[in-house]
Phi, psi and omega in degrees: 000148179289333186202160176260351180207159180298317177303320180294323176298311181298323180297317182290322177293322177296318178295327177295317177300313180299318179300317180292322180292337179289326189302317180296344176294342178279350185252175178295147005268007185274313169068031170271081193304329184287345179297328178297316179296318177301316181297316177300314182298317180298314180296317181298321178292319181295332183281354176282142175061046173221163179281169178298315180299316179298323180298323178297317180293322179295321178295321179294318178293325175300315179298324176300318180290317183297304184281331179298325176267319186290327181239034177298342180296344176303324178303317181299316182298317185286317186282308187281324185252345177258359178057033176267147178296162179303319181295313181292317178297319178296320180293317181291322177292319177300318179294322178295315179296317180297324178290316178297327182294346176296330182295308175294333176297316176295319178303312180291322178298314178298321180300312182287332183277326187233334193230050190282074170200172186299320183297316179295322180296313182295316181297318179294322179298312181294321179296323180281332169298315177297320179301321180291348181277352181216339184297127181054048182075349172095148171218075188277064184242155171066034171286133186295333181298336179297334180294345183264009185298333180251023176248164177303334181292348181300336184295347180272352179301319179297346181266329182219006178073190179298336179300320182293324179288323175298319179303317182294318179299313181294322178298316179300311183294319183289314183286338174300316177294315180300319182298313182288333178282339187244034182296339178281359181244088187298324180294318179293320178298317180297321180294320178297316181294320178296319182295320180286336182269344184299313181302317181293321178297318183296322181291313184290339178265005178057044180263359183274124181287174177295164186279358175097000178242154182226154178286146181217137175073187181281146174299153178261124178271124188236153174235127179247129182257121176249100189273344179055052178280126178299141184296326183290342179262345193300319187252013177277130184297327179289350180260352187306306185300319180293322179296310180298323180294325178296316179297317181297315181299322181286344185258015187293343178260019184291345178291350181265000182234169178274330187215128174256132184232127171252152190281191182303129179044035174303325177262105185272046175206174185278166190303313181302318177293319183295318183297321178294317183286330184260014185305317177299319178295319181297318176298318179299318179290321178298318179298326183263006179058042178251129176277156179222131176238138178215148167286135183199137175290147179237157182218144174208158182289139177208107180299339181278344180286155182303323182247016178080003179222150178239138184244147179219148176271115194231162166244129185229141173276112184282327178196155174085015179182197181215151176122157176214144178238131177250131186302134181262326180254103185269148180276121178301137179074329177278319182242344171207156184244112171300146183053047188305316183296329182278329189260334180304130176091350181292311176218165183301328182301327180274003179231037178295148179303139179058043176256028179239028181290148174254157183285136178286164181289154175283161174058045176284150181286150173298159174283138182258114180228115183053239180262010186254148172246111189254128177266114186262152175215145186246125173056233189282004171302331180295345178280351183269102183304314183287324176299313179295316180302311186291320183285339186265355184302318183261022182237167180238355177215144176258142175227128172233130176245146183208163173233080183286007174302331179303330186273351179060211180265051179257187181278353187296316181302321178292320174301313182301316178297318180297318177299316178301318178299323179294324178297320177296319181293318180298322185263351180066034183233154172291146180235128175258125182238112182246124180230162180287319185225020177104151008264113173276133188199163169247131184238130181279169183298345176267013175083009181264141179281121180264338176199147182202161172249129178298164179292155170063028177237146170267113187200173179232138177245129177239133181195182180240145174230148179258147169285138178236131177246167186093175183224137173288166178298322178296321177297323183287318188253335178067210184277350185304315178303319181293320179295320176297316179298319179299314181298316179296319180296320181291323177295318177297316180296323181295318184273352179243010179294155174300138184275337176228103185214150181297344184296340181272355177284137181270000000 
């Protein structure tokens, strides 16, 4: 049984919520990396001496704490930009969090039902992090490995991606509990200490090899424009001319760089209109041999579409190169509306401007600019480890454009920036991050920010990025080694589980 009394039950559920709420403290903007291991340890401890059914409830309450704090910024998007009341926005955010919490609930239920040991717990945690990267289009947020981006252990990301770093965090939390429970077994205790100390020892002895990529050719000089356009003005037709003029004014020194970049949907109109309106700027850039990339919506005829036209959220080379990228991972309700016929018109949130986008094709070619092949990603696409890995294999620079105005003054922009840094580290490539209101930045192949513009400022960033060729081990192998390891660990856990344990009680 999970408890001998109702107060004891409530206490454990409360502790599960607290354990979940602790985990986001390991991530940006807080960066207490060890909080992730503490969160894992508390949950692992709570799952001892409880029934299978109770484990599911503990997992669900843990999920409420994890997602309730970690993705609380959803409320900002719905309330401030969807014009929903505080009560409605709070209810919708709560429903979203409650739905996401089902995933850790299932994880904990499976642990108590089939794999009740440390190996099973670790394997299931990693498996469910991977599951969240694709289930129902995926929500790859709040991976514990991101918390290690500014620690010495970050050097292992090129070998196994964020998954390998998550493994270490979960390993620390789980084995910490195992260590204290097994103090009477000196050999096992010694093995735990050695296992936890090996990565640190390897780093300090300089035994970690290079990430597998090398610089090639001359650096590319880039200019990033952060115009800080208010979201409420972005799609108003009477504001279009003023918005474009602000970008043009901020781009007046673009003749001194190789590449000018504007962020996601910086041009809030379609390509044919934009080219006509921006013709003087394009001529100016052509004369100075400067390429230009911008986020811009695209439209084309499609008889199968409801209105005969299909819209896409795109990145387009306006001049100085070739290629266009159409966003593949769309944000539900922000860029498309599930159950559209039933939900359109109910509240403003379901009728946001440009919420009729269609999904772009898979396996799109990199953008070609001068001698560079740039792999582009729009907004939260950069959060998908495998999408970025696969699309970046044939490229030498990463580019992500975003409009984090949707997140307001929440923790989301810092989280988003941290995630983008991990993609640079995993792939061993420079990453250019262009946003409407911050954080605009250049990130080196080791995941470090070399230059940035603070949030909520109108400014221009100029810097250099290098082309990188070659592939990291993670780029070559992807998530497959981890999935094989998870399967082997689950088999081991299944055949070494306790044969008589309260975990089998329903």
